[in-house]
C-alpha positions in Angstrom: 0.1 0.0 0.0 1.3 3.4 -1.0 2.0 6.0 2.0 -0.9 8.4 0.6 -3.2 5.4 0.6 -2.1 4.3 4.0 -2.7 7.7 5.4 -6.3 7.9 3.8 -7.2 4.6 5.3 -5.8 5.7 8.7 -7.9 8.8 8.5 -11.0 7.0 7.6 -10.5 4.5 10.5 -10.0 7.3 12.9 -13.0 9.1 11.6 -15.2 6.0 12.1 -13.7 5.7 15.7 -14.5 9.2 16.5 -18.1 9.0 15.3 -18.7 5.9 17.3 -17.2 7.5 20.4 -20.2 9.8 20.8 -23.0 8.4 22.9 -25.4 8.1 20.1 -24.3 8.6 16.5 -27.1 8.5 14.0 -26.3 6.4 10.9 -27.8 9.2 9.0 -27.3 12.9 9.7 -30.9 13.8 8.8 -33.9 12.4 10.8 -37.5 13.1 10.1 -38.8 16.0 12.3 -41.4 14.8 14.7 -44.8 15.7 13.7 -47.4 17.3 16.2 -50.0 15.1 17.7 -52.6 16.6 15.5 -50.6 15.9 12.3 -50.2 12.3 13.3 -54.0 11.7 13.7 -55.5 10.3 10.5 -58.4 12.0 8.9 -61.7 10.3 9.5 -64.1 9.1 6.8 -66.1 12.1 7.1 -63.2 14.6 6.5 -62.0 12.6 3.7 -65.5 12.6 2.0 -65.7 16.4 2.7 -62.3 17.1 0.8 -63.4 14.8 -1.9 -66.8 16.6 -2.4 -65.1 20.0 -2.2 -62.6 19.0 -4.9 -65.5 17.7 -7.2 -67.5 20.9 -6.6 -64.6 23.2 -7.3 -63.7 21.4 -10.5 -67.2 22.1 -11.6 -67.3 25.8 -10.6 -63.6 26.8 -11.6 -64.2 27.0 -15.4 -67.0 29.6 -14.9 -64.4 32.0 -13.3 -61.5 31.3 -15.6 -59.9 34.4 -16.9 -61.9 36.5 -14.5 -59.1 36.7 -11.9 -61.5 35.2 -9.3 -60.0 32.6 -7.1 -62.2 30.3 -5.0 -60.6 28.4 -2.0 -57.2 28.7 -3.7 -55.6 29.0 -0.3 -57.1 25.9 1.1 -56.5 23.9 -2.0 -52.8 25.0 -1.9 -52.5 24.1 1.7 -54.0 20.6 1.1 -51.7 20.2 -1.9 -48.4 20.8 -0.1 -49.3 18.9 2.9 -50.2 15.9 0.8 -47.0 16.1 -1.0 -45.0 16.1 2.3 -46.9 13.3 3.6 -46.6 11.1 0.5 -42.6 11.5 0.6 -40.1 13.4 -1.4 -38.1 10.6 -2.8 -35.7 11.7 -5.5 -37.3 15.0 -5.7 -36.2 17.1 -8.7 -35.0 20.8 -8.4 -37.9 22.3 -10.3 -40.4 20.1 -8.4 -38.7 21.2 -5.1 -38.8 25.0 -5.9 -42.4 24.8 -7.1 -43.4 23.0 -3.7 -41.4 25.6 -1.8 -43.1 28.5 -3.6 -46.5 27.0 -3.0 -45.8 26.7 0.8 -44.6 30.3 0.9 -47.8 31.4 -0.6 -50.0 29.4 1.6 -51.9 31.1 4.4 -51.5 30.5 7.3 -47.7 29.9 6.5 -46.4 26.4 7.2 -44.5 25.8 10.3 -40.7 25.3 10.2 -41.3 21.6 10.7 -43.0 21.5 7.3 -40.2 23.3 5.7 -37.6 21.1 7.3 -39.3 18.0 5.9 -38.9 19.6 2.4 -35.2 20.5 3.2 -34.5 17.0 4.6 -36.0 15.5 1.3 -33.9 17.6 -0.9 -30.7 17.1 0.9 -31.1 13.2 0.4 -30.8 14.0 -3.2 -27.5 15.8 -2.4 -28.8 19.1 -3.7 -27.0 20.9 -0.8 -26.8 24.3 -2.5 -30.4 24.4 -3.2 -31.3 23.5 0.5 -29.2 26.4 1.6 -30.7 28.7 -0.8 -34.2 27.8 0.2 -33.3 28.0 4.0 -32.3 31.6 3.4 -35.5 32.3 1.5 -37.5 30.8 4.3 -35.8 32.9 6.9 -36.4 36.0 4.8 -40.1 35.3 4.8 -40.3 35.6 8.6 -40.0 31.9 9.4 -37.3 31.3 12.1 -35.1 28.4 12.2 -35.3 25.7 14.8 -32.7 23.3 16.1 -33.5 20.7 13.4 -33.4 23.0 10.5 -30.2 24.5 11.7 -28.6 20.9 11.8 -29.7 20.5 8.1 -27.8 23.6 7.2 -24.7 22.4 9.0 -25.0 19.0 7.4 -25.1 20.8 3.8 -22.2 23.1 4.6 -20.1 20.2 5.7 -21.0 18.1 2.6 -20.1 21.3 0.5 -16.7 21.3 2.3 -17.5 24.8 3.8 -16.7 24.1 7.2 -16.4 27.9 8.2 -20.0 28.4 7.4 -21.0 25.1 9.2 -19.3 26.4 12.4 -21.0 29.8 11.8 -24.4 28.1 11.8 -23.3 26.2 14.9 -22.5 29.5 16.6 -26.0 30.7 15.5 -27.5 27.8 17.2 -25.9 28.5 20.5 -26.7 32.1 20.3 -30.4 31.2 19.8 -30.3 29.0 22.9 -30.6 25.8 21.2 -28.8 22.7 22.7 -26.4 20.9 20.2 -27.5 17.3 19.8 -25.4 14.1 18.9 -26.2 14.8 15.2 -24.7 18.3 15.5 -21.6 17.1 16.8 -21.3 14.0 14.6 -21.9 16.0 11.6 -19.2 18.6 12.3 -16.7 15.7 13.1 -17.6 14.1 9.9 -17.0 17.4 8.1 -13.6 17.8 9.6 -12.5 14.3 8.8 -13.7 14.8 5.2 -11.2 17.6 4.9 -8.4 15.7 6.6 -8.6 17.9 9.7 -8.4 14.8 11.9 -6.6 16.5 14.8 -9.4 19.1 15.0 -11.9 16.4 15.1 -10.1 14.6 18.0 -10.1 17.9 19.9 -13.8 18.4 19.3 -14.5 14.9 20.7 -12.4 15.8 23.7 -14.3 18.9 24.3 -17.6 17.1 24.0 -16.3 14.6 26.5 -15.3 17.3 29.0 -18.5 18.9 28.7 -20.5 15.8 29.4 -18.4 15.1 32.4 -19.1 18.5 33.8 -22.7 17.9 33.6 -22.9 14.6 35.2 
């Protein structure tokens, strides 16, 4: 084995050890945000029938108002649409579809929660469209929707995947400033990002700091 190959293998082994040394290291850096209890409840038959009747009635009425600029139930229909898309999954979502869904969510009233947006960002990140996620995160915030711990973790992951650790640690600082508690996912993502850039000594130092912090809290 060549010296360079040996060094890479050593770094990879050490990276694996560092990640496993945390108390709980997720096999994926992105976990589905937990839905509220109201979102977890399935619609009853009466509600489903109501939506079905509504869509049929709207389909009959809509042509009468085409071209007049009149919109009937557009906000409710849009809300129903984006929620259905989020529930049905975002496997292999394309860029244009992701942007269209995001715009639909931004135009909905009331505005979706950060949990809803995080579901979209998580689905896009799984397709490795990291720059798109970061762009949409910025647009979400500019529309008055504040980040939470989970959405900030998504941003950190995307910056690490793009090898932009300076920005990743900047988001980490923002997380602390907002009063959010970093999770195991936060630290494992940062450690993985350091190892990807060959900055193993800094990854070791971060693990040591995490260990010291945990010992002080016990």
